[in-house]
RODO-2510 file (C-alpha; in nm, 4 decimals, decimal comma):
residues 82
     n   res          X          Y          Z
     1     x    -2,0998    16,0330     2,6970
     2     x    -2,4060    16,0703     2,6017
     3     x    -2,6190    15,8317     2,3491
     4     x    -2,9052    15,9039     2,1284
     5     x    -3,0884    15,5366     2,0379
     6     x    -3,3219    15,5925     1,7324
     7     x    -3,5671    15,3210     1,6365
     8     x    -3,7836    15,2523     1,3767
     9     x    -4,0003    14,8905     1,3719
    10     x    -3,9570    14,6964     1,1179
    11     x    -4,2050    14,6248     0,8111
    12     x    -4,4962    14,4033     0,9665
    13     x    -4,3919    14,3906     1,3619
    14     x    -4,5480    14,7567     1,4439
    15     x    -4,7797    14,5443     1,6361
    16     x    -4,5510    14,3270     1,8250
    17     x    -4,3171    14,5893     1,9268
    18     x    -4,6392    14,7662     2,0787
    19     x    -4,6831    14,4721     2,2767
    20     x    -4,3612    14,4193     2,3736
    21     x    -4,3111    14,7905     2,4461
    22     x    -4,6917    14,7243     2,6712
    23     x    -4,5740    14,4008     2,7920
    24     x    -4,2310    14,5403     2,9547
    25     x    -4,4399    14,8685     3,0909
    26     x    -4,1488    15,0821     2,8365
    27     x    -3,8013    15,0331     2,7067
    28     x    -3,5703    15,0171     2,9710
    29     x    -3,2412    14,7676     3,0897
    30     x    -3,3440    14,4219     3,1629
    31     x    -3,2765    14,3141     3,5247
    32     x    -2,8787    14,2590     3,5881
    33     x    -2,8073    14,4960     3,2581
    34     x    -2,5899    14,8412     3,4124
    35     x    -2,3811    15,1024     3,2718
    36     x    -2,6972    15,2397     3,0909
    37     x    -2,9407    15,5442     3,2618
    38     x    -3,2200    15,6514     3,0143
    39     x    -3,2308    16,0253     3,0592
    40     x    -3,5256    16,1127     2,8390
    41     x    -3,7653    15,9023     2,5562
    42     x    -4,0380    15,9932     2,3233
    43     x    -4,2270    15,7192     2,1183
    44     x    -4,4354    15,7860     1,8044
    45     x    -4,6596    15,4551     1,5557
    46     x    -4,3367    15,2946     1,4600
    47     x    -4,0495    15,4774     1,5788
    48     x    -3,9249    15,6923     1,8817
    49     x    -3,5796    15,7974     2,0641
    50     x    -3,4077    15,7610     2,3968
    51     x    -3,1355    15,9856     2,5105
    52     x    -2,9459    15,7654     2,7255
    53     x    -2,5859    15,8223     2,9527
    54     x    -2,2887    15,5917     2,9644
    55     x    -1,9708    15,5417     3,0121
    56     x    -2,0006    15,1937     2,8414
    57     x    -2,1097    15,2238     2,4812
    58     x    -2,1201    14,8224     2,5328
    59     x    -2,3522    14,8431     2,7244
    60     x    -2,5731    15,0592     2,5171
    61     x    -2,5345    14,7734     2,2528
    62     x    -2,6666    14,5399     2,4882
    63     x    -2,9646    14,7648     2,6193
    64     x    -3,0568    14,7395     2,2660
    65     x    -3,0302    14,3936     2,1472
    66     x    -3,2771    14,2672     2,3128
    67     x    -3,5242    14,4857     2,0627
    68     x    -3,3857    14,4012     1,7889
    69     x    -3,6237    14,1181     1,6765
    70     x    -3,9327    14,3863     1,6067
    71     x    -3,6951    14,7372     1,5522
    72     x    -3,3901    14,8624     1,3952
    73     x    -3,2068    15,0592     1,5382
    74     x    -2,9444    15,3860     1,5202
    75     x    -2,6809    15,4689     1,8005
    76     x    -2,5838    15,8414     1,8053
    77     x    -2,2938    15,9901     2,0604
    78     x    -2,4260    16,3315     2,0778
    79     x    -2,3491    16,6655     2,2914
    80     x    -2,5246    16,8850     2,4849
    81     x    -2,5375    17,2834     2,2979
    82     x    -2,6062    17,4493     2,6179
***
C-alpha cells in the first residue's frame, strides 16, 4: 500500500526540524528500521510530504515517531489514479 505522510513543524521548532533534517541527510528510515520504502518527498519551509510504500502500517508509525519531537504528522493511505 502507498501512504502519504504530511508533516508540519511545531510552532517555534522550524530551526530544530531543519537542523535535524540536515544532520540526518533527509527524512529516511533509521538503521535497523525496515518495511518502509520512500517513493518521493517534497519539503517546503516548515511543511512537506513523503510518499512511502509499505505492507506494514505499523512500520510507517515507527518511521514517523523519530520526528514527532519537532513535527506533527498525518498519514493517509492513497491510491494511484493512473
